[in-house]
N, C-alpha and C positions, 0 to 999 in steps of 0.2 A: 718502417714507418706509412709508406703510402700503401704498401700492400695491406696493411692492417685497417687502413682508413678504408680502402675498398670493400674488405671483407666486412667491416662493421656495416657499410651502406647497403650491401648485398642481403646481410642478415637482418637489418632494420627493415627493408624493403619487404622481405619474406613474410616478416612477424606482421606488418600491416596489412598484407594480403591474406593472410590465414586468419587475421582479426575480421576483416572484411567479408571474406567468401563463405568461412566456416559456419557462420551463424544461419546462412541462407538456406542450410539443408532442413532447418527446424522451420515448422508452421507457426508464424508469429505475427501478430497485427493483421491476421486476415490474408497473409501472402506466404507463398514459397516460392523461391528462386525469383523474388520480384513479380510473381504473377498471384493476382487476387484470385482467392478460391475459397468456396464454402467449405465450412469444417467437415462435411462428411466425405471430401475428396481424398482426405488423407487416408481413409479405409480402403482405397482402391489399390489392389495390388501393383498396378503400373506406377503410380506414385512412388511406392517404396522402390520399385527398380529403377526409377531415374534418380533418386537420391543415392542407392548403391553405386551407380554408374557415376556420378559427379565424384563421388568420394575418391573412387578407383582413379578417375582420370586426373582429378588434381593431385593425387599422391605421385603418380607416375610423371606427370609434367614437373612436378616439383624436384623429383630425382633427377629428371633429365635435364633440368635447367642447372642443377647444382653440379653435376658431371660435366656441362659445358663452362662452369664458372672455375674449374681446376686450372686450365692454362693461364689465369690471370696469376696463380701463385708461382707457375714455374716461370713467368715472366718476370718476375720481380728484379732481376739484374737488366732488363731492358726498360725502363720505366715509360719511354714514348710507346713502344709496341703495348706494354701493358695497359697503359691509359686509352689507346685506340680501340683494343680488344674490349676493354670494359665498356666503353661508350656505344660499342656496338651489341654487346651482350645486354646492357641495362634496359634499352627500349624494347629489345626481344623479348626479355623476362616479363614485362609487364603486359605484353600482347599475348604471349603465349599462356601465361597462368590465367588469363581472362577466358582463354578458350573453353574449358570445362564447364564454367559457369553460364557462358552464352548457349552451349548446346543444351544444358540443363533447362535454360530459360525458354528456350525454342521447343523443346520437348513437352514441357509442362503447358505451355500455350497451346500447343496443337491438342494436348490430351484434354484441356480444358474446353477448345472449341468441340472436339471430338464428342464430348458427353454434354455440352450446353450447361456447363458449370457458371454461369454467369451471375454474379453478385448483385448487380444492379443494371441500370440502363448503360448500353454499350458506349455511348459517346457522351458522357457527362463532362459538360465544362463547368469548372468552378463558378458557381453563378449567384451567391449571396450578394446582391447589390451592395447592401449596407457594409459588408466586410469590404469590397472591392473600393468603395468611396472613403472609408475611414480607416484602412490598413496602416497608412503612414503615420497615425499620429504617435505622439510619444517617443518618436525615434529621435536619435542624437541628432541637433541640428547640424547641418554639413559646415556652417560657418566655424565650428569647432576645429576643422582641420586645419585653420589658421595657424594654430598652435604647432602641430608637428612640421607643417609647412615652414614657419618660422625657424623652427629647431634645425630643419635642413638647409635653410637659407643661411644659418649663423655658422653652421659648420663649413659649409661650402665658402664663405669669405673668410673663416679663420683658417681654413687649409690652403687659401690662394696667399694668404699672406706669409704663413709657415712654410709650406712646401709645394708649388704648383705641380710637382711631379705625382702628388697624391691625390688631385683634384678628381680622378675617376673614382675613388672611394666615395667623396662626398657627393658625387654627382650620382652614385648609384643610391645614396640613401634619398636624395631628393625624388628620384626615378619610384622608389619603392614607396613612398608616401603618395606620389600622384597615381600609382596603381591601385593602391588601397582605398583611395578617395574615389576612384572609378568605381571599384567593386561595392564600395559603401552606397554610392549614388544610385546604380542599378540595381541593388537588391531591393532598395525601396520600390521599384516597379516589379518585384518578383511575385510569382503567382500565389494567390492567396488560397489557402488550404481551407477545405470544408471539412469540419471535425464532427459536425454534430446538426441535428436538425433545428437546433436553438442558435438563431443567429447572433444573439449576445454572446454565446460561448464562442462561437466562431469569431466575432469581432475582438473579444479580449485577448485570445490565444494568438491570433494573428499580428495583434498589436505588441503583446507580450515579446513574441519571436523577433520582430523587425526591431523592437528597443534593444534586446540583448545583441543582437547582430550587429545594430548600429554602433553601439558602444564597444563592441568588441573589436572591430575594425579601427576604431579610433585609437583605442587602448594599445594595439599591435603596432599602429603607426608611430606613436609616442616610443614604445620599446624599441622599434627598430632604428629610429633614430638616434637612441643613445646606444644602441649596437654599434652604428656607423660612426658614432662619434668616438667610441672606446677603441675601434679598429684603428681609426686615422691616429689616435693619441698613441697607441700601442707602437704604431709605425714610427712615429716623431721621436719616442723616448727609448731609444735602443738600452737594453740592460739584459745582457745573457741571464743574470739571476732572477729576472721576473718573467722569463719566457714559460714557464709553468703556469704563473697567475694568469698572464694575458690568454694562455689557452683554455685555461678553466673558464675564464670571464667570456670567451668566444662561445664556448660549449653552451655555458648557462643561457647566454642570451638568444642561443640557437633554439633551445629546449622551451625557454618561457613562452614564446607565442603558439607554440604547438600545444602546451599545457593549457594556455588561455582557450584555445578553439574547443579542445576537448571539454574543458569545464562549461563553456558557454552552451555548447549542443547538449551536454547532459542536463544542464538547469533547464533549457528549453524540454528535453523530453520528460523529466520529473514533473514539471509545471502541466505538462499536456496529460499525463497519467493521472494526475491528482485532480484536476478540474473535470476529465472525463469520467472518471471512476465515481465522481460525486453526480454528474449530470445523467450519465447512464445512457446516452443516446449516440453512440458513436458511429459514423456513417464511414463505408469503405468503398469509395469510388472505382468504379471498372473501366479505367482507360489504357488497357495494356497496350492497344494497338500504337500508342504514342511513344512507348519504350521499345526501341529497335531490339536491344538486345539485354534489357534490363538495367541497363546503368546509363544509357544516353537517350536524352528526351527530344522528340521532334514532333511538335504539333503545330502545324501552319494556323490553326484556328485559335491560338493562344499567343498574345502580345507579349507575356511575361518573358523576360529575359532569363529570370533566374527560377528554378522550381526545387522543391526539397528532393532530396535523392531518395530512391526506393532502395538502394545498396550502399551502406556506409553512412557517415555522417556528412552533413552539411548540405549546399546546394549544387545543383549541376545546371548547365547551360540549356536553354531552348535553342536548337540548331536551326529551328524552322525561321527564326528572326534573323534580320538583318545585323542586329548587334551580336547575336549569339555565333553568327557565321564570322565575322570579322574578329571575335575573341578567340573562337577556337583555331580557326586556320591562323589569325594573327600569331598567337602563341606557338603553335605548331612550327609556323615559317621561321619565327624568330630563335625557336630551340634548335631547328635543324641548321640555320645558319651559324649560330653559335657553335654547335658541335663540328661542322664542318671546318670552321676557321681553327677550332682548337686541334682537331685531328691533322690539318695540314701544317700546322705549326711544330706540332710534336714529331711528324714524319720527317718534316725538313730537318729540325734540329738533330735527328738520328741520322739523317742521311746526307747533310751538307755541313761542311766546316768552315768557319772564318779562314780567310788567306790574307796575310800580311806581305805586303810587296813595296818595292822602293820604285819611285816614278822618278819623273824629270824633276829638275829645280831642287833635288834634294827633299822632295816630298816622301811621305811614307803613308801609303794607303791601306787600310783594313776592308775588305770586301766581304759583306755579308748582307743577305736580303734585309731590308727595311732599317739595319743598323748599320750600314757602312760609315766610315768615317776616315778622314785625312788630316794630315797637320805636317808642317815642315819641321825637319829635324832638329833645326837651331831653336825651335820653340820648346824643345825637351828641356826641362829644368834639371830633372834628375833622373837617372835610370837605374836600377837595381834589379837582380835576381833574386826570387824570395821563395821559401818553401811551404809558405802558407798563405791563404787567403783570408783578409779580414772578415768578421761576421758582418752582415748589413740584411738590407731588403730590396726586393725588386721593384723599381718605379715603373719601367716600362721595358718589357723584354720578355726572356724566357728562361727558366729555371727548372731543372729536373736534378735527378741524384747524380748526374754525370756531366751536364753542361749548364754553364751561365752565360748568357749572351743578352747584350742590351744595356739599358741604363739601370744602375744600382744606387743606393746610398749605403755607403759602406761605416761601419763604427770608426771613430776618430779620423777618418779620412774625408767623408762628405761625398759629394757626387762622383761618380766614376763609371766607366765602360768597361763591361767585361766580355772578354772572347776567351772562355777558358774552358778546359776539360777538367773538372774538379778533382778528379783521382790521377791526375798526371803532372805532378809537380816536375820541375821548377815552374814559377811563373814569372814573366818579364811584369815588372811594375814601373810605368813611365809617368812622371809627373809632369802636367801641363798647368798653364795658366789658370785654365778653369776647371781643373779638375784631375783625375786620375784614369789611366788605362791599365788594365791587366790583360795580357795576352799569354797563350801558349799554345804549343802543338800537341798532337797526342803522343808522338815520339818525343821522349826529354832531349834526345841529341839534336834535333831540329830547333827546338827550343833554344838551346844553348848556342846552337850557328847564328840564327836570327840575333839573339843578344847582343854575339860579339860584333855583327854587322852594325847593329844600332848604335852601339858605343863608338865605333869607327866613324860613323856619319856624325855623330853628334861631336866627336873629337874634331873632325875636318870642318865643321860649322863654325867652332870657336876659333880655329886657326884664321878662317877666312874673315 
């Protein structure tokens, strides 16, 4: 199942990149490979050579990255190493797949400069002052975000009352709401786009764009809060018969925001095309020097944080602004930290095993980084050797196809600490006052020996 999930992510990512970079080989909206060109430039033989070179390189890197994905399939029996390899392959995939486009962009830009194919003034800054002053009108008021924030707060309070171990999920909903609020606020300062010589057209299109996007992020915040609530609800309402239902709901609420984004940007594009077709005075600005590789924007003279993308849909960040630098490097740093942490935990779970040992004062100690635990033998209320693990959910710990370690919530038993090799029964089940402990060794014979020793200590504790 995990291998199928990783394969699905890889295939979906390739389709997205193909849909993003594929159309760039065609001359549309006065641009080729995100470089503004006059129409007659397409008749130059060097232009056709650049297009053919891009297609060849894109095909080659696609095949190369597909071959590098194959080890993921062969590592399916070692989930930790499989995940580590995938986390290394995934960012490399995006970097390498962008290289053919970056090369084509630079070749096209060099050809443009060589032949002086400039569409307009070279350092045009979006300058319609009426658009700049009025561009934020008709956007969704920021106070409307009080509703998704209230939803996130309600989920947080409800989760704290029902199961504090699931608070991380509720906090995630609050964090996503805050992030969407920040995006919506920053986009109100995004760069105004000049569509036409007619300032009224510019004003109306920029207003319409910001209105659609402001309501988009508000709606996504509401949908995501419903999503996080349902995730929490599914974790609390354990029912094996409902697994398929909750999986379908999760996938649905993952797809809805993506569909909303696509719909919003298509709506903006249709509106732009309709109005400009009627007005008939479209302007293509020539500011290629601000697009370092065709898809990243860096303009120190522009205070806008977000600007419309030249490649793909949506907005990109102006990395010349302080806020843009914080956003880009903050996201990269956070992503790197999370990946390093996840990789560390996966490798540790593969290479380090819990150890149950007997200490002084009839104490039993289970040593494992972050999840060590100890108790007195006389505190054991019941002990048994079982061949199956109850179903449940992870609260705080590690769970792979081979291991389960940390805090879990098990069906019919409640809170439990697991230190088990899932595919190596039997399991020692220990009942304490505040929950259960499941433990086993990779070798069944060693598990049996520990079980016998624990029973002896429990018996001796009762006699004393």
